[in-house]
C-alpha positions in Angstrom: 13.6 -8.6 -17.3 14.1 -4.8 -17.3 11.2 -4.4 -15.0 12.6 -7.1 -12.6 15.9 -5.2 -12.6 14.1 -2.0 -11.7 12.1 -3.7 -8.9 15.4 -5.0 -7.6 16.8 -1.5 -7.7 13.8 -0.2 -5.6 14.3 -2.9 -3.0 18.0 -2.1 -2.8 17.2 1.6 -2.3 14.8 0.7 0.5 17.7 -1.1 2.3 16.9 -2.4 5.7 13.5 -0.7 5.5 12.4 -3.4 3.1 12.8 -6.0 5.8 11.1 -3.6 8.3 8.1 -3.3 6.0 7.9 -7.2 5.8 8.0 -7.4 9.6 5.3 -4.8 9.9 3.1 -6.8 7.5 3.5 -9.8 9.9 3.8 -8.1 13.2 0.8 -5.6 13.2 -1.9 -8.2 12.4 -0.6 -10.5 15.1 -0.5 -7.6 17.6 -3.9 -6.2 16.8 -5.6 -9.6 16.7 -3.9 -10.6 20.0 -5.0 -7.4 21.7 -8.6 -7.5 20.4 -9.1 -11.2 20.5 -10.0 -11.1 16.8 -12.6 -8.4 17.3 -11.0 -6.0 14.8 -12.3 -6.4 11.3 -10.1 -7.8 8.5 -10.4 -4.5 6.7 -9.1 -2.5 9.7 -6.2 -4.9 10.6 -5.0 -5.4 7.0 -5.3 -1.7 6.1 -3.2 -0.5 9.1 -0.5 -3.2 8.4 -0.4 -2.5 4.7 -0.3 1.3 5.0 2.5 1.3 7.6 4.5 -1.2 5.6 4.1 0.7 2.3 5.0 3.9 4.0 8.2 2.6 5.5 9.2 1.0 2.2 8.6 3.9 -0.1 9.6 6.6 2.3 13.2 5.3 2.2 13.1 4.6 -1.6 11.9 8.2 -2.3 14.3 9.6 0.2 17.3 7.9 -1.4 16.2 8.7 -4.9 16.0 12.4 -4.1 19.3 12.3 -2.2 21.3 10.6 -5.0 19.2 12.0 -7.9 18.2 8.4 -8.8 15.5 9.2 -11.3 17.9 11.6 -13.2 20.6 9.0 -13.5 18.2 6.2 -14.4 16.8 8.2 -17.3 20.3 8.1 -18.8 20.0 4.3 -19.0 17.9 2.3 -21.6 15.0 1.6 -19.3 12.5 4.3 -20.3 10.3 6.5 -18.1 7.3 4.1 -18.4 9.2 1.3 -16.8 10.7 3.5 -14.1 7.2 4.4 -13.0 5.7 0.9 -13.5 8.3 -0.7 -11.3 7.1 1.2 -8.2 3.5 0.4 -8.9 4.3 -3.3 -9.4 6.3 -3.4 -6.2 3.4 -1.8 -4.3 0.9 -4.4 -5.8 3.3 -7.2 -4.9 3.4 -6.0 -1.3 -0.4 -6.0 -1.3 -0.5 -9.6 -2.5 2.2 -10.6 0.0 0.1 -8.9 2.8 -2.9 -11.0 1.9 -0.8 -14.2 1.8 0.7 -13.4 5.2 -2.6 -12.6 6.8 -4.3 -15.7 5.4 -1.4 -17.8 6.5 -1.3 -16.4 10.0 -5.0 -16.8 10.3 -4.6 -20.5 9.5 -1.9 -21.1 12.1 -3.1 -18.5 14.7 -4.9 -21.2 16.6 -1.5 -22.8 17.4 -0.3 -19.5 18.7 -3.4 -18.9 20.8 -4.3 -15.9 18.7 -7.8 -15.5 17.3 -7.6 -13.9 13.9 -10.5 -12.1 12.3 -11.2 -13.9 9.0 -10.6 -11.9 5.8 -13.2 -12.4 3.1 -13.0 -11.4 -0.6 -15.3 -8.4 0.0 -12.9 -7.0 2.6 -9.8 -7.7 0.4 -11.5 -5.8 -2.5 -12.4 -2.9 -0.3 -8.8 -2.7 1.0 -7.4 -2.9 -2.5 -9.7 -0.1 -3.6 -8.6 2.2 -0.7 -5.0 1.1 -1.4 -5.3 2.0 -5.1 -6.6 5.4 -4.1 -3.8 6.0 -1.7 -1.1 4.9 -4.2 -3.0 6.8 -6.9 -2.5 10.0 -4.9 0.9 9.2 -3.3 3.0 8.4 -6.4 2.0 11.3 -8.8 2.6 13.8 -6.0 6.1 12.3 -5.5 6.9 12.6 -9.2 5.5 16.1 -9.4 7.4 17.5 -6.4 10.6 16.7 -4.6 10.2 14.4 -1.7 11.7 16.8 0.8 8.8 19.3 0.1 6.0 16.8 0.6 7.1 14.2 3.1 4.8 15.4 5.8 1.8 15.4 3.4 2.7 11.9 2.2 2.8 10.6 5.8 -0.6 12.0 6.3 -1.9 10.4 3.1 -0.3 7.0 3.9 -0.8 6.7 7.6 -3.1 9.2 9.3 -5.8 9.5 6.7 -6.6 5.8 6.1 -6.1 4.5 9.6 -7.9 7.3 11.5 -10.3 7.8 8.6 -11.9 4.4 9.3 -12.5 5.5 12.9 -13.9 8.8 11.8 -16.4 7.1 9.5 -18.0 5.6 12.5 -18.7 8.9 14.2 -19.5 11.1 11.2 -21.3 8.7 8.8 -22.2 5.9 11.2 -20.3 3.4 9.0 -18.7 0.7 11.1 -15.6 -0.9 9.5 -13.3 -1.2 12.5 -15.3 -4.1 14.1 -18.0 -5.1 11.6 -17.4 -7.7 9.0 -18.5 -6.5 5.5 -19.9 -8.6 2.7 -21.0 -7.0 -0.6 -22.8 -8.3 -3.6 -21.0 -9.9 -6.6 -21.9 -7.0 -8.8 -20.5 -4.5 -6.4 -17.3 -6.6 -6.1 -16.8 -6.6 -9.8 -17.5 -2.8 -10.0 -15.1 -2.0 -7.1 -12.3 -4.2 -8.6 -12.7 -2.6 -12.0 -12.7 0.9 -10.5 -9.5 0.0 -8.5 -7.8 -1.0 -11.8 -8.9 2.2 -13.5 -7.6 4.3 -10.6 -4.2 2.5 -10.8 -4.0 3.0 -14.6 -4.9 6.7 -14.4 -2.4 7.1 -11.6 0.4 5.5 -13.7 -0.4 7.7 -16.6 -0.3 10.9 -14.5 2.9 9.8 -12.8 4.6 9.3 -16.2 3.4 12.8 -17.3 4.7 14.3 -14.1 8.1 12.6 -14.6 8.2 13.8 -18.2 7.5 17.4 -17.2 9.9 17.3 -14.2 12.9 16.0 -16.3 
């Protein structure tokens, strides 16, 4: 119950940006698929929507926490630092799950809206989750280590420019096509990438807790 209370606190800190992040999760896939006629890959479409959504959500959460010294006051309550950190990671993962549900739902009804959606397979979901875990794995510890005012430009680069433009750069530097090409990987690779994603998340949680401990 304490975790649920903390997640509710995060959503309240986000304010109207929480609803903006939800609209982004719905609006960007519709826009990109409508513009491309379903030519963009599920990886590219989902990753852009998810990254922008998470950025808008946590940008405002971190901004308000720094402004009102939220972490400092929360430490005076019987929640514990572990739960304070975990609440943000759980919220981020819930947003990922919601993004998948939204995309799958819109792909199912897209025919009625005259929009051709690129189908999203499990391989693509796993790849997006792996990249997502890396981004969150970097994003959150940096926030807990430094004040948000000092690193907001860096975080914008990590959350938006690096993943979205990085996919385009892969095409020209490494000749890896993920913007248009559908990707299917083996079962063994899927298991490995999902395990690695979990490891990255767990390591990031541990580092974030240590950063919060040293900061306060």
